[in-house]
N, C-alpha and C positions, 0 to 999 in steps of 0.2 A: 606519496601514499596518503599523507594527511589531507591533502587537497581533495583526493578522490573520495575519501571517507566523508569529508565535509559536504561534497556535492551529493553523495548518496543520502546523507542525513537530511539535506534540504529537500530532496525529492520525496523521501519518506514522509517528512513533515507536511509537505504540500498534499500528498496523497491522503494522509490522515485527515487533514482539514477538509478536503473535498469529500471524503467519505462521511464525515460528521455532518456536513451541510446536506449531502444527499439523504441521509437517514432522517434528518430533521424535517426536510421538505416532504419526504415520503410519509412520515408519521402525520404531519399536518394535513396532507392531501387525503390520506386514508381516513382520518377523523372527519374531515369535511365531507367526503363521499359517503361515509356511514350515516351522517345526518341527512343527506340528500336522499339516500336510499330509503330511509325510514319514511320520509314524506311521500316518496313516489310509490311505495308499496302499500300505503295505507288505503284500505278499501272500507268505505262506510257501509253500514248495514241497513241503509234505507230501503233496499230491495225487499227485505223481509217485512217491512212495515206496509208495503203496498198490497200484499196478499190478504 
């Protein structure tokens, strides 16, 4: 029984580490995409100056 609990504990620890890495990468990519979106969505107002 102890061996089974040990294996389950190892699986849970690996799953927790994988989840932490996933959320860290997701947070980094969301931050990176937010900066890219700001630059892509920027529209200059030079069209108003032509009139």
